[in-house]
PDB file of N, CA, C and O in Angstrom:
ATOM      1  N   MET A   1     -16.915 -24.442  25.007  1.00  0.00           N
ATOM      2  CA  MET A   1     -16.453 -22.722  24.399  1.00  0.00           C
ATOM      3  C   MET A   1     -15.236 -23.287  25.160  1.00  0.00           C
ATOM      4  O   MET A   1     -15.235 -23.985  26.174  1.00  0.00           O
ATOM      5  N   SER A   2     -13.857 -22.667  24.191  1.00  0.00           N
ATOM      6  CA  SER A   2     -12.922 -22.249  24.622  1.00  0.00           C
ATOM      7  C   SER A   2     -11.820 -21.479  23.937  1.00  0.00           C
ATOM      8  O   SER A   2     -11.727 -21.319  22.720  1.00  0.00           O
ATOM      9  N   HIS A   3     -11.134 -21.098  24.703  1.00  0.00           N
ATOM     10  CA  HIS A   3     -10.803 -19.459  25.504  1.00  0.00           C
ATOM     11  C   HIS A   3      -9.186 -19.494  24.392  1.00  0.00           C
ATOM     12  O   HIS A   3      -8.762 -20.575  23.985  1.00  0.00           O
ATOM     13  N   GLU A   4      -8.860 -18.882  24.235  1.00  0.00           N
ATOM     14  CA  GLU A   4      -7.078 -18.714  23.824  1.00  0.00           C
ATOM     15  C   GLU A   4      -6.584 -18.139  24.425  1.00  0.00           C
ATOM     16  O   GLU A   4      -7.329 -17.185  24.651  1.00  0.00           O
ATOM     17  N   LEU A   5      -5.365 -17.977  25.127  1.00  0.00           N
ATOM     18  CA  LEU A   5      -4.794 -16.741  26.114  1.00  0.00           C
ATOM     19  C   LEU A   5      -3.373 -16.986  25.102  1.00  0.00           C
ATOM     20  O   LEU A   5      -2.456 -17.806  25.045  1.00  0.00           O
ATOM     21  N   ARG A   6      -3.818 -15.700  24.332  1.00  0.00           N
ATOM     22  CA  ARG A   6      -1.984 -15.263  24.179  1.00  0.00           C
ATOM     23  C   ARG A   6      -1.164 -14.472  25.109  1.00  0.00           C
ATOM     24  O   ARG A   6      -1.777 -14.237  26.150  1.00  0.00           O
ATOM     25  N   ALA A   7       0.116 -13.950  25.066  1.00  0.00           N
ATOM     26  CA  ALA A   7       0.210 -12.863  25.406  1.00  0.00           C
ATOM     27  C   ALA A   7       0.390 -11.816  24.716  1.00  0.00           C
ATOM     28  O   ALA A   7       0.902 -12.035  23.619  1.00  0.00           O
ATOM     29  N   MET A   8       0.142 -10.677  24.971  1.00  0.00           N
ATOM     30  CA  MET A   8       0.066  -9.880  23.797  1.00  0.00           C
ATOM     31  C   MET A   8       1.005  -8.292  24.581  1.00  0.00           C
ATOM     32  O   MET A   8       1.077  -7.852  25.728  1.00  0.00           O
ATOM     33  N   LYS A   9       1.641  -7.807  23.103  1.00  0.00           N
ATOM     34  CA  LYS A   9       2.873  -6.899  23.794  1.00  0.00           C
ATOM     35  C   LYS A   9       2.567  -5.652  23.041  1.00  0.00           C
ATOM     36  O   LYS A   9       2.118  -5.573  21.897  1.00  0.00           O
ATOM     37  N   ASN A  10       2.973  -4.406  24.101  1.00  0.00           N
ATOM     38  CA  ASN A  10       2.275  -3.197  23.712  1.00  0.00           C
ATOM     39  C   ASN A  10       3.494  -2.590  23.271  1.00  0.00           C
ATOM     40  O   ASN A  10       4.654  -2.889  23.553  1.00  0.00           O
ATOM     41  N   VAL A  11       2.942  -1.492  22.369  1.00  0.00           N
ATOM     42  CA  VAL A  11       3.540  -1.171  21.541  1.00  0.00           C
ATOM     43  C   VAL A  11       3.467   0.360  21.281  1.00  0.00           C
ATOM     44  O   VAL A  11       2.328   0.448  20.822  1.00  0.00           O
ATOM     45  N   THR A  12       3.902   1.441  21.287  1.00  0.00           N
ATOM     46  CA  THR A  12       3.599   2.648  20.374  1.00  0.00           C
ATOM     47  C   THR A  12       3.801   3.132  19.013  1.00  0.00           C
ATOM     48  O   THR A  12       4.909   3.146  18.478  1.00  0.00           O
ATOM     49  N   ILE A  13       2.777   3.509  18.482  1.00  0.00           N
ATOM     50  CA  ILE A  13       3.190   4.173  17.479  1.00  0.00           C
ATOM     51  C   ILE A  13       2.508   5.507  17.296  1.00  0.00           C
ATOM     52  O   ILE A  13       1.468   5.821  17.876  1.00  0.00           O
ATOM     53  N   THR A  14       3.449   6.588  16.088  1.00  0.00           N
ATOM     54  CA  THR A  14       3.139   7.449  16.233  1.00  0.00           C
ATOM     55  C   THR A  14       2.527   7.803  14.510  1.00  0.00           C
ATOM     56  O   THR A  14       2.730   7.173  13.472  1.00  0.00           O
ATOM     57  N   LEU A  15       1.654   9.176  14.779  1.00  0.00           N
ATOM     58  CA  LEU A  15       0.646   8.920  13.742  1.00  0.00           C
ATOM     59  C   LEU A  15       0.737  10.363  13.015  1.00  0.00           C
ATOM     60  O   LEU A  15       1.769  10.770  13.549  1.00  0.00           O
ATOM     61  N   ASP A  16       0.454  11.087  12.411  1.00  0.00           N
ATOM     62  CA  ASP A  16       0.093  11.631  12.097  1.00  0.00           C
ATOM     63  C   ASP A  16      -1.221  12.196  12.091  1.00  0.00           C
ATOM     64  O   ASP A  16      -2.070  11.419  11.654  1.00  0.00           O
ATOM     65  N   PRO A  17      -1.736  13.579  12.529  1.00  0.00           N
ATOM     66  CA  PRO A  17      -3.022  14.067  13.183  1.00  0.00           C
ATOM     67  C   PRO A  17      -3.738  13.688  12.149  1.00  0.00           C
ATOM     68  O   PRO A  17      -4.821  13.300  12.588  1.00  0.00           O
ATOM     69  N   GLU A  18      -3.689  13.574  10.698  1.00  0.00           N
ATOM     70  CA  GLU A  18      -5.257  12.707   9.862  1.00  0.00           C
ATOM     71  C   GLU A  18      -5.153  11.202   9.964  1.00  0.00           C
ATOM     72  O   GLU A  18      -6.221  10.685   9.637  1.00  0.00           O
ATOM     73  N   THR A  19      -4.302  10.399  10.281  1.00  0.00           N
ATOM     74  CA  THR A  19      -4.271   9.236  10.347  1.00  0.00           C
ATOM     75  C   THR A  19      -4.988   8.517  11.547  1.00  0.00           C
ATOM     76  O   THR A  19      -5.729   7.547  11.704  1.00  0.00           O
ATOM     77  N   ALA A  20      -4.297   9.642  12.436  1.00  0.00           N
ATOM     78  CA  ALA A  20      -4.345   8.887  13.631  1.00  0.00           C
ATOM     79  C   ALA A  20      -6.737   9.311  14.234  1.00  0.00           C
ATOM     80  O   ALA A  20      -7.520   8.871  15.077  1.00  0.00           O
ATOM     81  N   ARG A  21      -6.801  10.883  12.512  1.00  0.00           N
ATOM     82  CA  ARG A  21      -8.132  11.060  13.092  1.00  0.00           C
ATOM     83  C   ARG A  21      -9.142   9.726  12.329  1.00  0.00           C
ATOM     84  O   ARG A  21     -10.364   9.577  12.356  1.00  0.00           O
ATOM     85  N   TRP A  22      -8.452   9.186  11.908  1.00  0.00           N
ATOM     86  CA  TRP A  22      -9.383   7.899  10.451  1.00  0.00           C
ATOM     87  C   TRP A  22      -9.012   7.011  11.119  1.00  0.00           C
ATOM     88  O   TRP A  22      -9.967   6.299  11.430  1.00  0.00           O
ATOM     89  N   ALA A  23      -7.895   6.601  11.600  1.00  0.00           N
ATOM     90  CA  ALA A  23      -8.132   5.373  12.484  1.00  0.00           C
ATOM     91  C   ALA A  23      -9.111   5.415  13.860  1.00  0.00           C
ATOM     92  O   ALA A  23      -9.473   4.271  14.138  1.00  0.00           O
ATOM     93  N   ARG A  24      -9.425   6.024  14.421  1.00  0.00           N
ATOM     94  CA  ARG A  24      -9.982   6.321  15.293  1.00  0.00           C
ATOM     95  C   ARG A  24     -11.779   6.163  15.142  1.00  0.00           C
ATOM     96  O   ARG A  24     -12.673   5.577  15.754  1.00  0.00           O
ATOM     97  N   MET A  25     -11.644   7.205  13.758  1.00  0.00           N
ATOM     98  CA  MET A  25     -13.363   6.557  13.149  1.00  0.00           C
ATOM     99  C   MET A  25     -13.463   5.126  12.429  1.00  0.00           C
ATOM    100  O   MET A  25     -14.408   4.552  11.888  1.00  0.00           O
ATOM    101  N   GLU A  26     -12.323   4.828  12.600  1.00  0.00           N
ATOM    102  CA  GLU A  26     -12.328   3.410  11.492  1.00  0.00           C
ATOM    103  C   GLU A  26     -12.412   2.236  12.607  1.00  0.00           C
ATOM    104  O   GLU A  26     -12.808   1.124  12.257  1.00  0.00           O
ATOM    105  N   ALA A  27     -12.167   2.402  13.493  1.00  0.00           N
ATOM    106  CA  ALA A  27     -12.311   1.530  15.129  1.00  0.00           C
ATOM    107  C   ALA A  27     -13.672   1.774  15.410  1.00  0.00           C
ATOM    108  O   ALA A  27     -14.353   0.752  15.494  1.00  0.00           O
ATOM    109  N   ALA A  28     -14.428   3.170  15.630  1.00  0.00           N
ATOM    110  CA  ALA A  28     -15.690   3.432  16.126  1.00  0.00           C
ATOM    111  C   ALA A  28     -16.179   2.680  15.025  1.00  0.00           C
ATOM    112  O   ALA A  28     -16.547   1.554  15.361  1.00  0.00           O
ATOM    113  N   ARG A  29     -16.330   3.003  13.522  1.00  0.00           N
ATOM    114  CA  ARG A  29     -16.998   2.004  12.834  1.00  0.00           C
ATOM    115  C   ARG A  29     -16.955   0.787  12.830  1.00  0.00           C
ATOM    116  O   ARG A  29     -17.435   0.266  11.823  1.00  0.00           O
ATOM    117  N   ARG A  30     -16.463  -0.025  13.760  1.00  0.00           N
ATOM    118  CA  ARG A  30     -15.759  -1.121  13.451  1.00  0.00           C
ATOM    119  C   ARG A  30     -16.808  -1.728  14.602  1.00  0.00           C
ATOM    120  O   ARG A  30     -17.652  -2.614  14.468  1.00  0.00           O
ATOM    121  N   ASN A  31     -16.432  -0.875  15.868  1.00  0.00           N
ATOM    122  CA  ASN A  31     -16.559  -0.855  16.938  1.00  0.00           C
ATOM    123  C   ASN A  31     -15.906  -1.655  17.820  1.00  0.00           C
ATOM    124  O   ASN A  31     -16.362  -2.482  18.610  1.00  0.00           O
ATOM    125  N   THR A  32     -14.326  -1.181  17.507  1.00  0.00           N
ATOM    126  CA  THR A  32     -13.208  -1.410  18.228  1.00  0.00           C
ATOM    127  C   THR A  32     -12.384  -0.581  18.736  1.00  0.00           C
ATOM    128  O   THR A  32     -12.619   0.621  18.611  1.00  0.00           O
ATOM    129  N   SER A  33     -11.327  -0.988  19.368  1.00  0.00           N
ATOM    130  CA  SER A  33     -10.396   0.257  19.736  1.00  0.00           C
ATOM    131  C   SER A  33      -9.369   0.191  18.347  1.00  0.00           C
ATOM    132  O   SER A  33      -9.338  -0.649  17.448  1.00  0.00           O
ATOM    133  N   VAL A  34      -8.790   1.064  18.495  1.00  0.00           N
ATOM    134  CA  VAL A  34      -7.513   2.105  17.452  1.00  0.00           C
ATOM    135  C   VAL A  34      -6.077   0.596  18.274  1.00  0.00           C
ATOM    136  O   VAL A  34      -4.968   0.425  17.769  1.00  0.00           O
ATOM    137  N   SER A  35      -6.337   0.197  18.896  1.00  0.00           N
ATOM    138  CA  SER A  35      -4.861  -0.724  19.361  1.00  0.00           C
ATOM    139  C   SER A  35      -5.571  -1.855  18.405  1.00  0.00           C
ATOM    140  O   SER A  35      -4.909  -2.279  17.458  1.00  0.00           O
ATOM    141  N   ARG A  36      -7.135  -2.445  18.664  1.00  0.00           N
ATOM    142  CA  ARG A  36      -7.286  -3.909  17.746  1.00  0.00           C
ATOM    143  C   ARG A  36      -6.823  -3.844  16.560  1.00  0.00           C
ATOM    144  O   ARG A  36      -6.196  -4.733  15.984  1.00  0.00           O
ATOM    145  N   LEU A  37      -7.205  -2.443  16.008  1.00  0.00           N
ATOM    146  CA  LEU A  37      -7.375  -2.203  14.545  1.00  0.00           C
ATOM    147  C   LEU A  37      -6.524  -2.248  13.989  1.00  0.00           C
ATOM    148  O   LEU A  37      -6.361  -2.835  12.920  1.00  0.00           O
ATOM    149  N   VAL A  38      -5.630  -1.511  14.714  1.00  0.00           N
ATOM    150  CA  VAL A  38      -3.988  -1.137  14.335  1.00  0.00           C
ATOM    151  C   VAL A  38      -3.328  -3.126  14.027  1.00  0.00           C
ATOM    152  O   VAL A  38      -2.728  -3.512  13.024  1.00  0.00           O
ATOM    153  N   GLY A  39      -3.711  -3.963  15.218  1.00  0.00           N
ATOM    154  CA  GLY A  39      -2.843  -5.195  15.109  1.00  0.00           C
ATOM    155  C   GLY A  39      -3.515  -6.248  14.010  1.00  0.00           C
ATOM    156  O   GLY A  39      -3.046  -7.135  13.296  1.00  0.00           O
ATOM    157  N   GLU A  40      -5.065  -5.618  14.267  1.00  0.00           N
ATOM    158  CA  GLU A  40      -5.558  -7.254  13.159  1.00  0.00           C
ATOM    159  C   GLU A  40      -5.569  -6.652  11.691  1.00  0.00           C
ATOM    160  O   GLU A  40      -5.994  -7.231  10.692  1.00  0.00           O
ATOM    161  N   MET A  41      -4.879  -5.048  11.765  1.00  0.00           N
ATOM    162  CA  MET A  41      -4.191  -5.095  10.488  1.00  0.00           C
ATOM    163  C   MET A  41      -3.022  -5.096  10.026  1.00  0.00           C
ATOM    164  O   MET A  41      -2.892  -5.022   8.804  1.00  0.00           O
ATOM    165  N   LEU A  42      -2.033  -5.168  10.747  1.00  0.00           N
ATOM    166  CA  LEU A  42      -0.426  -5.831  10.907  1.00  0.00           C
ATOM    167  C   LEU A  42      -0.122  -7.594  10.387  1.00  0.00           C
ATOM    168  O   LEU A  42       0.681  -8.293   9.768  1.00  0.00           O
ATOM    169  N   ALA A  43      -1.587  -7.655  11.263  1.00  0.00           N
ATOM    170  CA  ALA A  43      -1.698  -9.656  11.305  1.00  0.00           C
ATOM    171  C   ALA A  43      -2.026  -9.845   9.964  1.00  0.00           C
ATOM    172  O   ALA A  43      -1.755 -10.872   9.343  1.00  0.00           O
ATOM    173  N   GLU A  44      -2.772  -8.592   9.372  1.00  0.00           N
ATOM    174  CA  GLU A  44      -3.820  -9.485   7.652  1.00  0.00           C
ATOM    175  C   GLU A  44      -2.520  -9.161   6.661  1.00  0.00           C
ATOM    176  O   GLU A  44      -2.409  -9.674   5.548  1.00  0.00           O
ATOM    177  N   TYR A  45      -1.518  -8.198   7.256  1.00  0.00           N
ATOM    178  CA  TYR A  45      -0.486  -7.328   6.081  1.00  0.00           C
ATOM    179  C   TYR A  45       0.000  -8.877   6.534  1.00  0.00           C
ATOM    180  O   TYR A  45      -0.404  -9.749   5.764  1.00  0.00           O
ATOM    181  N   ARG A  46       0.876  -9.383   7.767  1.00  0.00           N
ATOM    182  CA  ARG A  46       1.830 -10.110   7.957  1.00  0.00           C
ATOM    183  C   ARG A  46       1.699 -11.674   7.279  1.00  0.00           C
ATOM    184  O   ARG A  46       2.677 -12.370   7.008  1.00  0.00           O
ATOM    185  N   GLN A  47       0.220 -12.087   7.057  1.00  0.00           N
ATOM    186  CA  GLN A  47      -0.199 -13.406   6.612  1.00  0.00           C
ATOM    187  C   GLN A  47      -0.219 -13.460   5.000  1.00  0.00           C
ATOM    188  O   GLN A  47      -0.043 -14.433   4.266  1.00  0.00           O
ATOM    189  N   ARG A  48      -0.581 -11.643   4.564  1.00  0.00           N
ATOM    190  CA  ARG A  48      -0.262 -11.500   2.661  1.00  0.00           C
ATOM    191  C   ARG A  48       1.162 -12.224   2.637  1.00  0.00           C
ATOM    192  O   ARG A  48       1.324 -13.367   2.211  1.00  0.00           O
ATOM    193  N   GLU A  49       2.209 -11.380   3.169  1.00  0.00           N
ATOM    194  CA  GLU A  49       3.365 -11.148   3.371  1.00  0.00           C
ATOM    195  C   GLU A  49       3.686 -12.990   2.843  1.00  0.00           C
ATOM    196  O   GLU A  49       4.284 -13.334   1.823  1.00  0.00           O
ATOM    197  N   SER A  50       3.079 -13.903   3.896  1.00  0.00           N
ATOM    198  CA  SER A  50       3.818 -14.545   4.060  1.00  0.00           C
ATOM    199  C   SER A  50       3.063 -16.059   3.635  1.00  0.00           C
ATOM    200  O   SER A  50       3.372 -17.212   3.932  1.00  0.00           O
ATOM    201  N   ARG A  51       1.738 -15.405   2.660  1.00  0.00           N
ATOM    202  CA  ARG A  51       1.026 -16.069   1.734  1.00  0.00           C
ATOM    203  C   ARG A  51       1.876 -16.287  -0.015  1.00  0.00           C
ATOM    204  O   ARG A  51       2.183 -17.327  -0.599  1.00  0.00           O
ATOM    205  N   SER A  52       2.071 -14.582  -0.503  1.00  0.00           N
ATOM    206  CA  SER A  52       3.287 -14.272  -1.229  1.00  0.00           C
ATOM    207  C   SER A  52       4.667 -14.964  -1.155  1.00  0.00           C
ATOM    208  O   SER A  52       5.074 -15.554  -2.155  1.00  0.00           O
ATOM    209  N   LYS A  53       5.650 -14.915   0.335  1.00  0.00           N
ATOM    210  CA  LYS A  53       6.415 -15.553   0.095  1.00  0.00           C
ATOM    211  C   LYS A  53       6.667 -17.188  -0.310  1.00  0.00           C
ATOM    212  O   LYS A  53       7.670 -17.695  -0.810  1.00  0.00           O
ATOM    213  N   GLN A  54       5.188 -17.919   0.153  1.00  0.00           N
ATOM    214  CA  GLN A  54       5.361 -18.963  -0.045  1.00  0.00           C
ATOM    215  C   GLN A  54       4.899 -20.015  -1.245  1.00  0.00           C
ATOM    216  O   GLN A  54       5.162 -21.179  -1.544  1.00  0.00           O
ATOM    217  N   ALA A  55       3.944 -18.799  -1.835  1.00  0.00           N
ATOM    218  CA  ALA A  55       3.601 -18.779  -3.213  1.00  0.00           C
ATOM    219  C   ALA A  55       4.865 -18.495  -4.826  1.00  0.00           C
ATOM    220  O   ALA A  55       4.494 -18.733  -5.976  1.00  0.00           O
ATOM    221  N   ALA A  56       6.155 -18.019  -4.507  1.00  0.00           N
ATOM    222  CA  ALA A  56       6.868 -17.729  -5.065  1.00  0.00           C
ATOM    223  C   ALA A  56       8.203 -18.619  -4.288  1.00  0.00           C
ATOM    224  O   ALA A  56       9.180 -18.841  -5.003  1.00  0.00           O
ATOM    225  N   GLN A  57       8.217 -18.873  -3.547  1.00  0.00           N
ATOM    226  CA  GLN A  57       9.356 -20.343  -3.325  1.00  0.00           C
ATOM    227  C   GLN A  57       8.230 -21.463  -3.700  1.00  0.00           C
ATOM    228  O   GLN A  57       8.862 -22.481  -3.417  1.00  0.00           O
ATOM    229  N   ARG A  58       7.482 -21.726  -3.969  1.00  0.00           N
ATOM    230  CA  ARG A  58       6.769 -22.497  -5.098  1.00  0.00           C
ATOM    231  C   ARG A  58       6.787 -22.772  -6.283  1.00  0.00           C
ATOM    232  O   ARG A  58       7.029 -23.832  -6.859  1.00  0.00           O
ATOM    233  N   PHE A  59       6.413 -21.377  -6.795  1.00  0.00           N
ATOM    234  CA  PHE A  59       7.113 -20.678  -8.159  1.00  0.00           C
ATOM    235  C   PHE A  59       8.759 -21.455  -8.808  1.00  0.00           C
ATOM    236  O   PHE A  59       8.866 -22.309  -9.688  1.00  0.00           O
ATOM    237  N   PHE A  60       9.934 -20.743  -7.954  1.00  0.00           N
ATOM    238  CA  PHE A  60      10.846 -20.923  -8.247  1.00  0.00           C
ATOM    239  C   PHE A  60      11.602 -22.248  -7.507  1.00  0.00           C
ATOM    240  O   PHE A  60      12.768 -22.238  -7.111  1.00  0.00           O
ATOM    241  N   SER A  61      10.709 -23.335  -7.416  1.00  0.00           N
ATOM    242  CA  SER A  61      11.171 -24.533  -6.798  1.00  0.00           C
ATOM    243  C   SER A  61      10.907 -25.372  -7.675  1.00  0.00           C
ATOM    244  O   SER A  61      11.302 -26.505  -7.404  1.00  0.00           O
ATOM    245  N   ARG A  62      10.341 -25.239  -8.714  1.00  0.00           N
ATOM    246  CA  ARG A  62       9.889 -25.986  -9.836  1.00  0.00           C
ATOM    247  C   ARG A  62      10.639 -25.931 -11.228  1.00  0.00           C
ATOM    248  O   ARG A  62      11.215 -24.955 -11.708  1.00  0.00           O
ATOM    249  N   PRO A  63      10.527 -26.979 -11.674  1.00  0.00           N
ATOM    250  CA  PRO A  63      11.985 -26.919 -13.040  1.00  0.00           C
ATOM    251  C   PRO A  63      11.509 -26.094 -14.123  1.00  0.00           C
ATOM    252  O   PRO A  63      10.355 -25.962 -14.531  1.00  0.00           O
ATOM    253  N   ALA A  64      12.709 -25.495 -14.575  1.00  0.00           N
ATOM    254  CA  ALA A  64      12.569 -25.015 -15.558  1.00  0.00           C
ATOM    255  C   ALA A  64      11.691 -25.643 -17.069  1.00  0.00           C
ATOM    256  O   ALA A  64      11.884 -26.778 -17.505  1.00  0.00           O
ATOM    257  N   ALA A  65      10.675 -24.578 -17.738  1.00  0.00           N
ATOM    258  CA  ALA A  65      10.339 -25.739 -18.743  1.00  0.00           C
ATOM    259  C   ALA A  65      10.863 -24.905 -20.181  1.00  0.00           C
ATOM    260  O   ALA A  65      10.888 -23.750 -20.606  1.00  0.00           O
ATOM    261  N   ARG A  66      11.169 -25.975 -20.523  1.00  0.00           N
ATOM    262  CA  ARG A  66      11.875 -25.646 -22.088  1.00  0.00           C
ATOM    263  C   ARG A  66      10.752 -24.887 -23.052  1.00  0.00           C
ATOM    264  O   ARG A  66       9.675 -25.421 -23.317  1.00  0.00           O
ATOM    265  N   ILE A  67      11.064 -23.831 -23.448  1.00  0.00           N
ATOM    266  CA  ILE A  67      10.476 -23.328 -25.022  1.00  0.00           C
ATOM    267  C   ILE A  67      10.391 -23.988 -26.290  1.00  0.00           C
ATOM    268  O   ILE A  67       9.488 -24.196 -27.100  1.00  0.00           O
ATOM    269  N   SER A  68      11.958 -24.330 -26.187  1.00  0.00           N
ATOM    270  CA  SER A  68      12.119 -24.767 -27.499  1.00  0.00           C
ATOM    271  C   SER A  68      12.492 -26.754 -27.041  1.00  0.00           C
ATOM    272  O   SER A  68      12.732 -27.212 -25.923  1.00  0.00           O
ATOM    273  N   GLY A  69      12.402 -27.517 -28.394  1.00  0.00           N
ATOM    274  CA  GLY A  69      12.879 -28.799 -28.826  1.00  0.00           C
ATOM    275  C   GLY A  69      14.123 -28.362 -28.606  1.00  0.00           C
ATOM    276  O   GLY A  69      14.539 -27.213 -28.457  1.00  0.00           O
ATOM    277  N   GLN A  70      15.110 -30.205 -28.593  1.00  0.00           N
ATOM    278  CA  GLN A  70      16.991 -30.171 -28.919  1.00  0.00           C
ATOM    279  C   GLN A  70      17.074 -29.793 -29.639  1.00  0.00           C
ATOM    280  O   GLN A  70      16.396 -30.430 -30.445  1.00  0.00           O
ATOM    281  N   GLY A  71      17.758 -28.604 -30.326  1.00  0.00           N
ATOM    282  CA  GLY A  71      18.293 -28.069 -31.474  1.00  0.00           C
ATOM    283  C   GLY A  71      17.906 -27.226 -32.112  1.00  0.00           C
ATOM    284  O   GLY A  71      18.350 -26.422 -32.931  1.00  0.00           O
ATOM    285  N   GLU A  72      16.210 -27.690 -31.264  1.00  0.00           N
ATOM    286  CA  GLU A  72      15.500 -26.327 -32.313  1.00  0.00           C
ATOM    287  C   GLU A  72      16.127 -24.429 -31.631  1.00  0.00           C
ATOM    288  O   GLU A  72      16.687 -24.123 -30.578  1.00  0.00           O
ATOM    289  N   SER A  73      15.678 -23.561 -32.834  1.00  0.00           N
ATOM    290  CA  SER A  73      15.868 -22.100 -31.777  1.00  0.00           C
ATOM    291  C   SER A  73      14.291 -21.811 -31.416  1.00  0.00           C
ATOM    292  O   SER A  73      13.216 -22.114 -31.932  1.00  0.00           O
ATOM    293  N   TYR A  74      14.751 -20.997 -30.155  1.00  0.00           N
ATOM    294  CA  TYR A  74      13.503 -20.334 -29.584  1.00  0.00           C
ATOM    295  C   TYR A  74      12.996 -19.536 -30.300  1.00  0.00           C
ATOM    296  O   TYR A  74      13.606 -18.762 -31.038  1.00  0.00           O
ATOM    297  N   PRO A  75      11.720 -19.630 -30.164  1.00  0.00           N
ATOM    298  CA  PRO A  75      10.789 -18.566 -31.030  1.00  0.00           C
ATOM    299  C   PRO A  75      11.236 -17.346 -30.580  1.00  0.00           C
ATOM    300  O   PRO A  75      11.780 -16.984 -29.536  1.00  0.00           O
ATOM    301  N   ASP A  76      10.735 -16.538 -32.039  1.00  0.00           N
ATOM    302  CA  ASP A  76      10.809 -15.331 -31.686  1.00  0.00           C
ATOM    303  C   ASP A  76       9.204 -14.373 -30.764  1.00  0.00           C
ATOM    304  O   ASP A  76       8.033 -14.541 -30.423  1.00  0.00           O
ATOM    305  N   ARG A  77      10.274 -13.425 -30.770  1.00  0.00           N
ATOM    306  CA  ARG A  77       8.895 -12.179 -30.268  1.00  0.00           C
ATOM    307  C   ARG A  77       7.283 -12.138 -30.224  1.00  0.00           C
ATOM    308  O   ARG A  77       6.556 -11.801 -29.289  1.00  0.00           O
ATOM    309  N   ALA A  78       6.938 -12.589 -31.535  1.00  0.00           N
ATOM    310  CA  ALA A  78       6.090 -12.136 -32.370  1.00  0.00           C
ATOM    311  C   ALA A  78       5.011 -13.082 -32.378  1.00  0.00           C
ATOM    312  O   ALA A  78       3.827 -12.912 -32.670  1.00  0.00           O
ATOM    313  N   SER A  79       5.859 -14.495 -31.865  1.00  0.00           N
ATOM    314  CA  SER A  79       5.269 -15.573 -31.762  1.00  0.00           C
ATOM    315  C   SER A  79       4.598 -15.919 -30.540  1.00  0.00           C
ATOM    316  O   SER A  79       3.461 -16.375 -30.426  1.00  0.00           O
ATOM    317  N   LEU A  80       5.780 -15.537 -29.259  1.00  0.00           N
ATOM    318  CA  LEU A  80       5.273 -15.779 -28.185  1.00  0.00           C
ATOM    319  C   LEU A  80       3.848 -14.757 -27.690  1.00  0.00           C
ATOM    320  O   LEU A  80       2.943 -15.164 -26.962  1.00  0.00           O
ATOM    321  N   TYR A  81       3.932 -13.435 -28.262  1.00  0.00           N
ATOM    322  CA  TYR A  81       2.618 -12.863 -28.055  1.00  0.00           C
ATOM    323  C   TYR A  81       1.992 -12.450 -29.119  1.00  0.00           C
ATOM    324  O   TYR A  81       1.790 -11.244 -29.260  1.00  0.00           O
ATOM    325  N   ASP A  82       1.576 -13.354 -30.052  1.00  0.00           N
ATOM    326  CA  ASP A  82       1.272 -13.636 -31.014  1.00  0.00           C
ATOM    327  C   ASP A  82       0.939 -11.902 -31.754  1.00  0.00           C
ATOM    328  O   ASP A  82      -0.127 -11.418 -31.371  1.00  0.00           O
ATOM    329  N   ARG A  83       1.201 -11.626 -32.064  1.00  0.00           N
ATOM    330  CA  ARG A  83       1.767  -9.753 -32.533  1.00  0.00           C
ATOM    331  C   ARG A  83       2.561  -9.989 -34.057  1.00  0.00           C
ATOM    332  O   ARG A  83       3.547 -10.641 -34.401  1.00  0.00           O
ATOM    333  N   PRO A  84       1.668  -9.177 -34.706  1.00  0.00           N
ATOM    334  CA  PRO A  84       2.314  -9.643 -36.332  1.00  0.00           C
ATOM    335  C   PRO A  84       4.271  -9.058 -36.088  1.00  0.00           C
ATOM    336  O   PRO A  84       4.579  -8.742 -34.939  1.00  0.00           O
ATOM    337  N   VAL A  85       5.127  -8.996 -36.940  1.00  0.00           N
ATOM    338  CA  VAL A  85       6.448  -8.120 -37.281  1.00  0.00           C
ATOM    339  C   VAL A  85       5.955  -7.138 -37.769  1.00  0.00           C
ATOM    340  O   VAL A  85       5.028  -7.048 -38.573  1.00  0.00           O
ATOM    341  N   LEU A  86       6.655  -6.261 -37.224  1.00  0.00           N
ATOM    342  CA  LEU A  86       6.586  -4.773 -37.591  1.00  0.00           C
ATOM    343  C   LEU A  86       8.461  -4.404 -38.373  1.00  0.00           C
ATOM    344  O   LEU A  86       9.646  -4.392 -38.042  1.00  0.00           O
ATOM    345  N   ARG A  87       7.810  -4.233 -39.225  1.00  0.00           N
ATOM    346  CA  ARG A  87       9.273  -4.004 -40.282  1.00  0.00           C
ATOM    347  C   ARG A  87       9.363  -2.902 -40.780  1.00  0.00           C
ATOM    348  O   ARG A  87      10.313  -2.633 -41.515  1.00  0.00           O
TER     349      ARG A  87
END
């Protein structure tokens, strides 16, 4: 069995009474502390943000796709969205 030791930092947060009450109840429901609950929520948010940034970097690093051939005009809006042209 391996144990991971990490240096933890203490922070102070300020919550409105309703949010503090919810946090205490949610922590109790999960059988954990408010501190650990908030830490896990922030870690999850950080990971989600990181994945989102990585996905955006992958998307924007790809070459642009041509939607018309050389010398051809671009498709009109109706054909792009498969809608009838209203006139």
